[in-house]
N, C-alpha and C positions, 0 to 999 in steps of 0.2 A: 504493499499500500504505499501510494506515495508522499511524503513528508508533508506539513501545512495543509492538511485536509482541514476541513472546517468541521466543525459540532453539528450533533444530529439535529438540534432545534433548528439550527440555520437551514439544514438542509432542506427540514419539513416546508419551513417557507419557499424555498426554491422549487419545490416541487410541485406546491400551490402556484407556483409563478408560471411554470411551464404549462400549464392547462390552458394557458389564456394564449397562448403562442398561435400565431398563424397570420395576424398582420404583416402588412409589407413595411419592412423597415431603411430610411435614408440616413445616410451620412450627411452629417453637418459639424460645422469647426466654431472654436472659440479661440480668442486669442488671449492668455492669461500670463501672468508674471509669478514665476515659479522662486522657488525659497536661496537660490543663486542669482535672481536680482533679475536675468533675462526673461526675455518675452518669448514664450512658447504658443503654437499652433499646437489646441486639443482637440480629439474627434469625439464624438458622441452620434446617438443615431435616434431620431423621432418616426413618426407614422407620418400617413400621406394627409394627415390633417395638422400636420405641425404639432403635435404634443409630445414634449420629450420624454421617449420612453426609457434609453440608457444615457446619463449624464455625460457631456463632455469633460471627461477625468483620465482619455486615453490617447496614447501618441499614435497608436493606431488600433483596429479592431479588423479581424479577419471577416470575411464574407460568412455567412450564418450557411448557406449553398442549402437549404431546406431542415437544417438540424435544427434544434430548439437550444444550443450551446455553440459556443465561439471561441475562438481565442481573442487576447486583449493585451495589449503592452501597454505599460505605464513609464513615463517617464519621470522617474523621483527623487529627490534629495535624499543622499547617505548621511547623515550627521558624523557618522564615522569615519568615511573618506574623505568628506568635504565636498563629494560632487557629485552630478546628475548622474543617476544609473537608469538603467532599465529592469523592468521587474514584470514577469509573465503571468497571465491567469488564463480561467476559464470562468465564463460570464453566459450566464439566461439570456433569453429573448428579451425578459422583461429590466435586465442588467443587474441581475444578483449576483453576487460571487459564490462559485461554484468551489473552487480550490485554487491556492497560487502552487504555482510550481518550486518547486527546489531552486535555490539561485544558481547552484551550477548546470540547470538543464536549460537550454534556449529551444522552445518549439519552432520548428520549420512553418508547418503546415498541416492541418488533416485533410484526411479523406477517408469513407467509408466505415466513421466509427473512428480511427485510428489517430493519434497523432504521432506526426514523426519529429522526432527530439534529437538535439545534439548534445552531449556530455560535456561540457566545458573543459572538464578535467583531465578525462582519457581522448577526448577528441575522436569520440568514436559516436554514430550513429543507433538508436532504437527506437521504440514505439510504444507509445500509453494509450490506453484506452480513455474514453470521454471522462470515466469517474478518477482518473489520474494514476491507476494500477498498471505497473509495467508488465507489458504484452508480448513483447518481444525484446529479449537483452541489450545491452548496449554492445554491439561487438562487430560492426561495419561500420570501413573507413569511408563509405559515400552510400547513400540509399534513396529510394525515389516513393513516390505515394502509393498507397493501393489502389490499381485499378483492374476491375475482372477480376479480383480475389488474389491478384500478383503485386509485387512491388518487386525493382531493381536492388539489385546489393550488391557491393565487393566484398570479396571472400578475402581475409587477412593473408591467409596462408597463401596463396598465389597471386593477389594483386587482381583475378580475373573478377568480371561481371556475370551474374546471374540472375534469379527469379525466385523468390520465396513467397510462402502462402502468410496466411495471417497466424502462423504458428510457429513460422520461422524457420518451417524445413523446405529445403531448396526443392522444388519443384523442375526447372531447367537450371542443370548444373553450370555452377563458373565458369565459363568455359571463354568468355566473349572479353574482347579487348576493351568495348564500349558499349552499355547498354543505357536502354529511355525507358521513360512510363509508355504502360499499354495506352492505345487509343484505340477505338474503333476498332476493335479485336486483334490490334495488330500492334508491335512494338518495332523500333529502330534500333538494331544490332550493327556494331561493326568489328568485322573480322578481317585480321589480316590484312588491313589498309582497306577492306572491301565493305560495303555497305549492304543489310539485308534488312525484311523485313522479318518478324518472328510471331508466329501464331502461338498460343497459350500453351501448346504441347512442344513447343521449341521447332518446329517444324520452319525452317529457314527459306525464303523466298528473295534468291540475289536480285539486285536495284542495277538496275543495267548499266545507266552512266555514271561517270569517275566525278564523285562531287566531294568539294569540300566539306561541307554539312549536308546531313540530313533531317529535316525536323518533324516532329509528330504528324500522324494523318489528322487529319479533320475534314469530317464528310465525305472521305472516301479520297483525300488528295492531300500530300505531302509539300512542304515548301521544300526547296535544295536551294544549295548557295554554292557559288565556283569563281574560284580564284581566276582571274584573268587580267593579263599584265598587273598593272597597282590597282586594280578595282575590285571587289566584292559584288557578284552579281546574281539576282536572285529569279527564279523560275520555279515551275511544282513540276509533280509526278503523278500518275496516278496511283493505287492502292498493288496495281499488280509490277509498280518499280518500273514503267515503260514513262519515258517523258512524252508530255503535253506539250509544255511551252520550254524553251531552252533560256537558259539564266540570261536576261538580258533589263533586268529592271535595277535602279540603285536599291530596292526596299521591297518586299512582298510579305503580305501578313496572312494570316490562317483564313481559310474559307470558312463564310458562315452566312447561311441560307443563300448559298449558290454563290456569290459572291466575295472576292475579296480587294483588298487596300492596296495601290501599287505605287512608287514614287519614281518618277523617271524625270530629269534633270529637276529635281527637286522640288517637284508640283507632283501633287498628289490626286488619283483617279482610283475608278474601282474595274476590275474586270470578272468574266464568267470563268466557269470551268471548262471551258473550251478555249478559254486563251482571249477571246475576244474583248475588247474594251467595251465597257457600257456605260463608264462615266470617264470622261476625257481629264488629260491631269491637268487640271486648271487651277488647284486649289494646295491651299498651304497645308489644311488636314483635314481627314475627311473619315468621318466613322456611321457605325452602323447605328441608326438610331434609334429603330421600332421597326415594324414587321413591313413599314409602308415606307419609310424615310431614310436617307442618309443624313447627317450633320455634318456641313462643311464650315471651314475657316479661311476666312479671304482678309488678308490684311489687319488683324487682330480684333475681326465680325465674325458672328456667325450668321447662317441662314439653313435653310432646310431642302434637300434634293428629294426628287420622286426616285424610284427603283431604277427607270429609265432615264434619271440625270436631270429631269426636268426641274428647272427653279421653283418651288413653291414659294419660300420666302427667301428674298436677296441677303444678301450678308450687311445686316444693317443693327443686329443687335450684341450686344457683350454677353449676353446668355439666353440660353432657348430651353424651358423644360419640356415635360412629355406633354401628350395630349392627354386629357381628362372629360369625359361629355362632347367631345368637339371643340375644345379649347386648349390650348397649352399656352403658358405662362412664358412672357417675352420680356426683356430687361433692357432699355435706350436710356442715356442720358440720366442715368442716376434712379428709374424709377420703373414699378414694374407695370405691365397691361398683359392684355390675353391677344392671341391670334387664331381665327380658324385653320381650318383645313384645307382650306384654298390660299393661305398668305395673307389674309387682311386682318388687319389690325383693328380688332371689331370693338375692344374696350381698350380706349388709348392707355400710352404709361402714364401713369397719374399717380401711384400707389406707393410707397415709403417699403412696405414689403408685402411678401404674402407667406401663407403657410398649406401647402399642398397646392391641390387642384381641387377641380368642381367636384360635390358631390351632391345629393339630393338638397341639403341645405344649403345650396350655391358656394361661392370660393372666398374665404377668409382671407383680408387683404386689411392691411392698415394703411389709414390716411396720413397723410405725409404730415410733418412736422411745419408749423405757423411760424414765419418771423415777422418781427416787428421793430419800427424804429423808435423809441422814444426821445425826443428833443425838446428839452422843454417844455410848454403843453400841447406840443403837436404829437401824434402818431398816428407814422407809415404803416401800411401793412405792405410786406415784400413779396415777391413772388415766389414762387413754390420750389427754395432751395434746399438741398441736400445738409449744407449746415452754414453757419454764418458766425465769424467770431466777434469780440469786442471791437468797438474804431480804437485804431493807433493814429492820434491825430484825426485828419479829417477823411480818414479811409479805414473801410474793415473790409477784411477776404471773406469771400463766398467761396462755396465749394458746390459745383455739380458731379456727380458720379466721383472720379477721381481727378479732378479741373479743379483750379482754383482760379478766380478774379477778382478784380476790386470793385468795392461800392464809394463813391463820394459820400460827401455828409448829406445829401439831397435821398440817398438811396438809390440812387441810379447807375448804371454798370460804367463805370470809368474806362475799364477792360473787362473783355469777355472772358469766361472760363476754359483756359486752354493753358493754363501754366500749372507742371508736375509739381512745384516748390515754391514756397514762397519766404523768405529770411529777412527779419525786422530789426531792421539797426536803433539803438540811440540815438545816433545822431539822426534820425529821421527818415534815410533811406528805406526803400523796398526794393531787395532783391527778387527777380521772378524767372525761372529757369524751366526754359521749353526745349524739348525732345525733339530734334529735327527728323525728317525723314532719314537722313543717313546713321540715326541714332546716336550724332553727337549732340552735347548738351552747350546752348547757349543761356547768358544771362542778360538779362535787360533793368535798369534802374528806372526805380520812377521816386519821384518823391513823395513826403507823407500826406500829400492832398490829392497822389494818385498821378499827376502827370509825368509822363515819360520822358526820360533825362536821354539815357541811350538806350537804343534798341538792339537787343540780339548780337553786344560788342564782344560781352567777355566769356570766355570757357571755364570761367573759375572766381568763385569770390570767398572772401571769411566775412564772417560779422565783424563790425567797427569795434575798435579801441582806443577810447580816446578821440573819437570824432573822428577818424582818419581809419578805411577799410581798404584790405588790399583786395587788388582786381588783377586777373590774369586776360591775357590775348595771345594771340601766336606766336607774338612778340618776347613773351615773359611775363614777370609780375611786375606790377606798380603800385600807386595808393592815389586813392580818390578822396574829397575831404565832404563836408555834409551838405554840399551842394552838388556833388555828383561830377566836380571840377580837377581833372588830374593835378597831384601835386609833384609827380615826376613821372617821365614817359615809364611804360611797361619795358622795361630791358634786362630786369633782374632774373636768375636763374631762380631764387629763392629768397624769400622775404620772414621776417616774423612780425609780432603784432606790435605796435607802441606803449611803449611804457615810459612815463614821465618824460615825453617827448622825443624820444629816441627810438627807433627801429633798427632792427640787423637786416643787413640786406647782402646776397652774395651775388658776386660775379665770376660766373665761370668755378675755379676753387678757392676764392679768396671772399672774405668777409669783411663788413664794414659798417659803420651806425651814420643813419642819414636822420635829418631835422624834420619836423612838420610842414615845413616849407619845403622841404625836398632836398637840402645840400648836404652832403656829405661833409659830415663834423669830423669824421675820423676815418678819412680815406684809405682804403688798403688796394686798389685798382690800380695797382701802377706793378710791373714786373720788379721783383724784387731778388737780387740773387743772393742763393744760399752761401752757406761758409764753406771755405776751399776744403775739401776733406780729403787731401794731398797730403795736408800739414795735421797736425794734431792741435786741436784746437784746447784752449786753457778755459775753467769754468768762468775767467774772466773775459774772455775774449768773447763766449757765445752771450754774456751777460751786456757786451758794450755793444753787441750787436741787435740784443733785442731792444735798448735802449734807443739806438738811432731808429730802427725800423719796427714798432712798437705791439704793432699787429701780425709779422711776420711768424708762420707758424699756428696762429692762434685761433680758435674753433669757438665761437659764441655758445654760451651754455645758457642764457638766462638773461631775463629783461633788465631794465633799469630799475634800480629800489634803492634809494637812500644814496645817490650818487655814485651807482658800483652795480657794472653786469659782471655777471659769472663767465670765465673765458676759458677753456682749457688748452694748454701747450701741447701741440703733435708732436715736440721735438724730444722731448722726453717723458717718460711715463712719471704722471702725478697722482698721489694719493686725493688730493682738494682740488677747487677750482682756484684759479685768479680772480684776481678782481681788476676790470678794468673802470678807469673813470672819464669824465665826459669829454676830456684833450687828449684821450689816448695812452695814458700813463698807465701800465701794469704795475700791480702791486700782490704781493700775497695776501690774501685772504680767507678763513677756514668761513668766515659767516657769509657769504655772498649767497642771494637767493637763485636757487636753479631755474630754469628756464618750464613755465607751468603749462602753456599752449592755451591758456586760457585768456579768452576776447573777453569784454564786459560780455554780462548775462542778462537775458530781460529775465526778470523778477515777476510775480503775477503783479500786475495791478500798479507797478511803477513806470507803466508808458500808454495805456490806456486813456483815452478821452473819457473821464468823468461825465461830462456836458450831456454827451451822446449813448443812449443804451441800447442796447438788443435785448429782445426779451422772446423768449421760445416758448410756442404754444405745443405739447406733445400732440401727435396725431394718436388717433383712437383707433383700436380693429373695428371692423363691421363686415359683415355676409351681404354681397351683392351676387347680383342674379346674371343671367346670358346676357344682358345688354348694358350688366355696367352700373345698374342701380341697386341704391344700398335698400336691404331688406330686414336685416338687424344690425344694431351698435350693440356691443361689448363694453364693458366697464374697464376691462382689463388693458391695460397700458405696455 
């Protein structure tokens, strides 16, 4: 019996829960902060009505596959090791814990009521039943899942593969170089560098072609892969081992309901079991969606095709859900709506969230939050935004889906929502990042009133320090002031933040300091000859060279603070940093402050405009009919 079994009382509760199984469960995810301070994505499961059945506690949940029990993996904090670690469980379809796996066991997957596990101590595989009992001992260096009563395994004594039954007895003796899971009554095996199909009695059928790889049979066909020149190309064979389509595609997936996805010249299409192309390779990605449709993705947006390749829904949505009572959920510009089987958006995308699809009670949706501006005695209702943040000066950020824009003090859009990120600075500047079509990022600069100062001029920015922000162009780094005016041309290879009126700047491999007006007060950008290494140097002569050229061989390690900036000496090994003052004099100092890499941070409330307030009225959950009309309102928020 496996260690970690739960008590009989808990088992009785779990057994009662199992009687309620049968409902379809869908995964959902939530972001949560863990004990190590990092934010992780946790998975749970809900029913088609959106009710949470299994809480979002797991890093991953395996498919139930018709069973009432499944595997689940938790990412949790170990206070002894001080690190995040995986823990494995078997849970019921209602989310009850059935048992914990021992720490030295790592489950791989389950099939036909048996769980394939790896013993982390012995590095050997074995099998448990769904109650945690060891059914087949841990004695295989590799093993597969049971299918049709057989699983492949490697015999430790000769390093050969064969097939075992559910009792661990060899049914097909371990004589193969490689063996794989059974599928459609046949398994792929490799012997003496040749590929074969094997039936459940071990009778071999040769595969005609010479292939690099042969994959499992699906619906009577197996995908094959062949090395040609520098490329791996894909085709497929039938269950008799005969070639139907010679390898010529960049990728070919398994057949499902008579069609398979292929990739050619980085575009995706579909072909049938005769090798005929039924959907031309026009798409970035293509999946089988349901019995009547393919889901395709083009330029980051999704659409639907009929099985003959006819476009039903063009690529205009960020997400598309499954059909229910003739309607499917569609997600566009941060809102949900519904489309029918002809592709018409019959219920506009006006809802903030949905839970499941249509049932006899309609569809459960959440009306979007309402946002208001309160300025003195005036109240202004804003359009249906996903989020509006507090005013910064005379500007407030608003979000539609994953993109940000800016509102002016009158609630008007001074910029449309197409920026991926906004950075606010205490000096009043706003940086806005936009991803170009070639996947590069450019930054624009706005004033606190939302006025555009520079459009897509910079490739990188940093938050301002002492009213001055570092910006980068293709020519290098420079600085701009609170008005967005450059204080020095962007030509430095690296810069650091301003502190006490000075910032460290790098030109090629040499560092110096500039002032807030862009003057190089402590320059080092002159070629300085090193000492003559052909003659021995005394400590006095080295000191004299450093006194003459104070920054030779020095590297900035900290900002200015109390008339001292930390520097390290690259010529000699030091146990502590030196101090450089404002005129370039280098002295020894143990007490200088190392560089913190911290610019001015925006504390909550210290930059917001208290004269203009943003008010949010949370949306409510409602039920709608097939025409989008509200038929029931819930109190649940």
